[in-house]
C-alpha positions in Angstrom: 0.0 0.0 0.0 1.3 3.3 -1.1 -0.4 5.0 1.9 -2.8 4.3 4.8 -6.3 4.5 3.5 -8.3 6.8 6.0 -11.2 4.2 6.1 -8.7 1.4 6.9 -7.1 3.5 9.7 -10.6 4.4 11.3 -11.6 0.8 11.2 -8.5 -0.4 12.9 -8.6 2.5 15.5 -12.3 1.7 16.2 -11.7 -2.0 16.6 -8.8 -1.3 19.0 -10.8 1.1 21.1 -13.7 -1.4 21.4 -11.5 -4.1 22.4 -9.7 -2.3 25.0 -12.8 -1.0 26.5 -14.4 -4.2 26.6 -11.7 -5.6 28.9 -10.9 -2.4 30.6 -13.6 -2.8 33.2 -12.0 -6.1 34.5 -8.4 -5.6 33.9 -5.9 -2.9 35.1 -3.6 -3.6 32.3 -6.1 -3.2 29.7 -7.0 0.2 31.4 -3.2 1.0 31.2 -3.1 0.2 27.6 -6.2 2.3 26.8 -4.5 5.4 28.4 -1.6 4.9 26.0 -3.7 4.1 22.9 -6.2 6.9 23.3 -3.7 9.9 22.6 -2.3 7.9 19.6 -5.8 7.5 18.1 -6.6 11.0 18.5 -3.4 12.1 16.9 -4.0 9.8 14.1 -7.7 11.0 13.6 -6.2 14.6 13.5 -3.7 13.6 10.8 -6.5 12.2 8.7 -8.9 15.2 8.7 -6.2 18.0 8.5 -5.4 19.4 4.9 -2.1 21.2 5.5 0.4 18.1 5.4 0.0 15.6 2.7 2.5 13.3 4.5 0.6 13.2 7.7 -2.7 12.8 5.9 -1.3 9.9 3.9 0.6 8.2 6.8 -1.1 9.0 10.0 1.2 8.7 13.0 4.0 7.3 10.9 4.5 10.6 9.3 5.6 12.0 12.4 8.5 9.6 12.7 9.8 11.0 9.5 9.9 14.6 10.9 11.5 13.4 14.2 14.2 11.5 12.2 14.7 14.8 10.1 15.2 17.0 13.1 17.8 14.6 14.6 19.8 14.0 11.4 22.2 17.1 11.9 23.2 15.9 15.5 23.6 12.3 14.2 25.7 13.5 11.3 27.8 15.7 13.5 28.5 13.4 16.5 28.3 9.8 15.0 29.0 10.0 11.3 31.2 12.9 10.5 35.0 12.7 10.9 37.1 15.5 12.3 38.3 16.5 9.0 35.0 16.2 6.9 33.2 19.3 7.9 33.0 22.2 5.3 33.9 24.9 5.2 35.1 24.6 8.8 35.7 21.3 10.1 35.7 20.0 13.6 39.6 20.2 13.9 39.3 23.9 13.0 36.6 24.5 15.5 38.6 22.6 18.3 41.6 24.9 17.5 39.5 28.1 17.9 38.2 26.6 21.2 41.5 25.7 22.4 43.0 29.0 21.6 40.1 31.0 23.2 40.8 29.1 26.4 44.5 29.5 26.3 45.2 25.9 25.7 47.8 24.2 23.5 45.9 23.7 20.1 48.3 21.0 18.8 48.1 17.1 18.4 51.0 15.5 20.0 51.5 12.7 17.5 50.0 11.5 14.1 47.8 13.1 11.7 44.1 12.6 10.7 44.9 13.7 6.9 44.8 11.3 4.2 48.4 11.6 3.1 48.2 9.4 0.0 45.1 11.3 -1.5 45.7 13.0 -4.9 44.8 16.4 -3.7 47.0 16.3 -0.6 50.2 18.5 -0.7 53.1 18.1 1.7 56.8 17.6 1.9 58.0 14.0 1.7 61.3 13.0 3.4 64.2 11.8 1.3 67.7 11.1 2.2 69.3 12.4 -0.8 66.6 14.6 -2.7 69.2 16.9 -4.6 72.9 17.1 -4.9 74.4 18.9 -1.6 75.2 22.4 -1.8 78.7 23.9 -1.3 77.7 26.5 1.1 75.0 25.9 3.8 71.7 27.7 3.0 71.2 30.5 5.3 68.6 33.3 5.7 69.8 37.0 6.6 67.8 38.6 9.3 68.0 42.2 9.3 68.1 44.8 6.3 70.2 47.8 5.5 69.1 49.9 8.5 69.8 47.0 10.9 73.0 47.7 13.0 73.8 43.9 13.5 72.1 41.6 11.0 72.8 38.0 11.3 72.3 34.7 9.2 70.0 32.0 10.6 70.3 28.6 9.7 67.4 26.6 7.8 68.4 23.4 9.7 67.4 24.1 13.5 66.4 22.2 16.5 62.8 20.7 16.3 60.1 22.0 18.4 60.2 20.8 22.2 59.4 22.0 25.6 62.5 23.9 26.7 60.8 24.2 30.1 61.3 20.6 30.8 65.1 20.6 30.0 67.9 21.9 32.2 70.2 24.7 31.2 73.0 22.1 30.3 70.8 20.3 27.8 69.6 23.6 26.1 73.2 24.5 25.6 74.1 21.1 24.3 71.3 21.5 21.7 72.5 24.8 20.7 75.9 23.8 20.2 75.1 20.7 18.1 72.6 22.9 15.9 75.7 23.5 13.8 76.4 19.9 13.2 75.1 19.7 9.5 77.6 22.4 8.4 80.6 20.6 10.0 79.8 17.3 8.6 79.0 18.3 5.1 82.3 18.3 3.6 83.0 14.9 5.2 79.8 13.5 3.5 81.0 14.9 0.1 84.3 13.4 0.5 83.0 9.9 1.4 80.4 9.8 -1.2 83.0 10.9 -4.0 85.2 8.0 -2.9 82.5 5.5 -2.7 81.2 6.6 -6.2 84.6 6.3 -7.7 85.2 2.6 -6.5 81.6 1.8 -7.4 81.5 -0.8 -4.7 78.6 -1.8 -2.5 81.1 -2.4 0.4 82.8 1.1 0.1 79.4 2.7 -0.1 78.4 0.9 3.2 81.8 2.0 4.7 81.1 5.5 3.6 77.7 5.6 5.3 79.0 4.1 8.5 81.9 6.7 8.6 79.4 9.4 8.2 77.3 8.3 11.1 80.2 7.7 13.2 81.2 11.3 12.6 77.9 12.6 13.4 78.0 10.7 16.9 81.4 11.9 17.7 80.3 15.6 16.7 77.4 15.3 19.1 79.4 13.7 21.9 82.1 16.6 21.6 79.5 19.2 21.7 77.9 17.6 24.9 81.4 17.3 26.6 82.3 21.0 25.8 79.1 22.3 27.3 79.4 20.0 30.4 82.9 21.1 31.1 81.6 24.7 31.2 
């Protein structure tokens, strides 16, 4: 049936009322059922006789379920179906960022990401050991223009973000001293790679890589010992 016929609904409603009233006099349960069914029957009759809403007229009582589900759809979509990155134009992650900043809290995630890194539209920087040939001079950024009395050049390779409040002064100075490590090891890397490339031997290439790593560890140890000596 495409819809509930008015005559069919009235017939069923009348039969239910008659059956309940017939046993209501001798049963408390039947009386309770009558109290529940009576309002529903009244609402169903109102849906049949009204002319403003075709859905309620064609589907008495059941039509109300449709509007209840429609009113709950935004909340269900937001809290149970939508991911933190799906909302447009403002996703839940962006809203949480605004909320965190308004409360003075840290607006960062400690680990991982919720973005689809392998999607076609995603743009980012991929890590590579040797993406381009090494530069002869370390790339730096000059801070301070012509009117600056003491301009200085800042390195592009710096210490990763961390909580310096959780570190002691010795550890902070050690990190600052070792921040210049890439520039110190650059010539050694070029020398080892050139020697391995000339010999074209897997063994020599492995030896070159091991020598580079050993030199990095030595430089880190030397920087830590110099700071500790002070």
